[in-house]
N, C-alpha and C positions, 0 to 999 in steps of 0.2 A: 498375414503379418509379413514383410519383407524382414528376412533373415540377416542380420549383417555377418561377415565373413568372418570375424573374430571368433573362435570358439567360447571362450569363457560368455562373452555377449549373446552369442547364440543360446545359450542355456539360461540363462537370465532372462532372456526375450520371451524363449518357450515357457519359462516358471510363471512369469508375468502374465503370459496368454492364457495359462491354464488357470490361474488365479482368478482372473478375470473372468471366464467361462464359468467358473464354480460360483463366482458371486453374484453372477447374473443369474443362476439356475436357482441360489438360494432366495434370491431376490422376489423372483417368480415364485416361488413356491410359498413364501412369507404373505404375497400379496395375495394369490388365491385361497390361502387359508384364511386370510384376513376377510375376503369377499366372501369366501362361504359361511365363515362365521356370524358376519354382517346380514347375510339373507337369512340365515336360520333366526336369528333374533327379531328381524324384524315380520318374518311369518308368525312367530307367536305374537309379537305385538298387534298384528292384522288381527288373529283370532282373538285377541283379547278386545280389541277396539270394536269388532264386530258383535260380540257379546254384549258389550256396554250399548252399542247403539240398538242392538235388539231390546234389551232392558228398558233402556228409555222410551222407545216405540210403544212398548205395551204398556208402562206406566202413563206416558201421555194418550194412550187409547182408554185405559180404565178411568183417568180422570176426566176426560170428554163425555165419556159413558155416564157419569155421575153428574153431568151437567154443568161442569166448568169448561169454559171455553177458553183454552190455553193459546189456541194458534189464531183467532180471529181478533185484532187488535182494535176494532171499533165497535163491537160487540154490543157494550155495555152502554155505548153514547146514546144519548138521546139525538132523535131528528126533530125536524119543525115543527111535526105535527103533534108532537107532544107537549110541546110549549104550550103553557098557559099564561096567559095573562097575570098579572100581580097589580093589587089596585094602588099599589104605591109608584107603578112606572107611568101614571096618567100626568100629561105634559102640563094639564090647567092648576092640577095641586101645586105646582111649583112657583115661587115668586124669584123672576129673574131681575138682578139689579143692572143697572145701566153703568157702561163705562162713562170713569170720568175726564178730565179736559187730556189726560196723559195717558190713556186708555188702559187705567189699573182699575179694576174693580175693588171699591171699598168692602172690607168685611167688617162688619159688627161682633163685637166681642161683649158678651154678658159678663159685666163685673160683679161677681157674688159676695 
């Protein structure tokens, strides 16, 4: 910093310069301590999460060994070869109504 020729102002400028330097040093130390504590906390969290992942993988492996298919989403779905025709799906057994003049199909309602 450029010092002013006035002796009293020179003293104040030196004092402010010293305070600025000390404040910056304290801020750097505070940031470093915060960073170190964050890194330490995250390391502990990582170890915990890795243990959780290992436990879940072991549990998944045990369940799949017991015959439950957890990861295969379509394992229980039937394929086309397994389909058996139902007697009620025969088209010849249905009576289809013809549409009227206004393209509406009349519905017979049985009054009981």
